[in-house]
N, C-alpha and C positions, 0 to 999 in steps of 0.2 A: 736522519735519512741517509741511506747508503748511496754511494756514487757508482753503483754497478747494478745492472739488470741481468739476472741469470735465469734462463729458461731451459727446462729439461723435458724431453719427450723420448719415447722409445719408438724407433723406426724399424720396420720389418725388412731390414737389409743388413748384410754383413758390413763391419767397419771398413773393409777395403773398398767396397762399392761406394759407400757414403763419402769416404775421404777423397776418392778419385773425383767425385762430382764437386765437392767443396774446393778442391785445389784447382778447379778450372774456372777462370774468370768469366768465360762465356756462360757457364751454368749459373754462376752467382747472379749475373744480370737477369737471366731467365726466371729464376726462382724468387727473386727479391719481393718480399711481402710489404715493404715500405713504399714501393712504387717510386723510389728515388733513382734507382740504378736504371740507366737507359741502354747501356751496352758496354762491352769490353773493348778497349782500344788495343790492349795487348792480350791476344787470345791464347797465348802459350800457357800450358799448365804450370803451376808452381811446383818447385822441386826442392827448395832449400831455404833456410834462413837467409835473409838478404835479398831474395828475389823481389822484384818490383812489378807492379801492374797498374795500369791506369783505367779508370772507368768514366764514361760520360754519365753525368748526373743531372737531375732536375729537381728543384723545389720551387713552389710558387713564389716564395719570398726572395729567392736568390736567382731564379731563372736557370739557364743552362750553365754548367761548369764542369771542370774535370777534377777528379780526386785521384791522387797518386798514392799508392799503398806499398808499404814495405813489410815483408814477412818478418816477424820477430820470433815466432815459434813454429817449428816444423818437425813433427815426429810422425813418420809415416803410419797411417791408419789409426793414429791416437790423438794428435793435437795439431791444429793449424791456426795461425792468427796473424793479423796485420795491423800496422799503425797507419791510419789515413792522414793525408794532408792535402789541403786544397792546392792545386797547381800554382807554383810560384810562391808558396808560403811555407813557413816552418810548421811541423806538426803542432797541434794544439793540445794534445794530451789524451786523446781518445784511443781506445784499442778495441778491436773485435777479435774474438777467438771462438773456436769450436773445439770441444772435447768429445772424444768417442770412446766408448767402452762396450765391449761385447757383453750383452746382458743374457743372451741365450744363443743357441746355434742360429746363425744367420739373422740375429737381431742386435741392434745397437742402441745403447743409451746415449743419446745425443744431447749435448749441452751447448748452448750459445751464451757467451759472456760478452756483454756490452759494458765496457769500463770507461768511465770518464773521471776517475779519481785523480788523474794526473793533470787535469785542466786547472791551471793556476791563475789564469787571467780573469779577474772578476767581471770585466766588461764583456768578455766572450761568454762567460758562464751565464750572465744575465740575458744577453742577446740570444744565445742558443736555446735557452729554455730546456735544459736537460731533464729527463732523457729525450732525445730527438726521435727515438723510435720506441714504440710501445711493446709491451709483452704480446699483445694481439698481433702486431705486425711480425714479430719474430716467429710466433706460432704459424702465421700464414706462410712465412718462408719455409718452415719445416714441412708444412703440408705440401707446398709446391715441390720441395725436394723429393718428398715421397712420391708424388705424382710423376716427377721426372724419372725416378727409378722404377716406377711401375709397382709400387708397394704401398702399404698403409703406415700411418703413424698413430700412436695411441695418444688420446687427449688426457 
């Protein structure tokens, strides 16, 4: 079994529009298909590797908490990703990233990669029950992103 979940869809919007939405923590909270993100604490758009942003989160088994995220990849209109860590803790080894590729005029092949391959703590692996987010939840995020942009996404 792989320690990565990759989901790809085509969205009827140009990469620049999609990237702008994904680089905005407020939009991330609004489009989240996992229902874990409650709101952006740092609403400033992301602009470079090393940027950080915090999100209010909720999971029934954990209650309310804050995740702090550090951007590890930032290629304007092509790739963006971050390493999350629970506030006050070290990163546990998960990464979230988006890859964008123009597939036709004003259409974007959009890929989200949820990677937990760097999680080395066996107790955390067992407790977390990876993957924490399903393919269906990622697809729901992509659909909500399309709705946010006023376009459609191909299944």
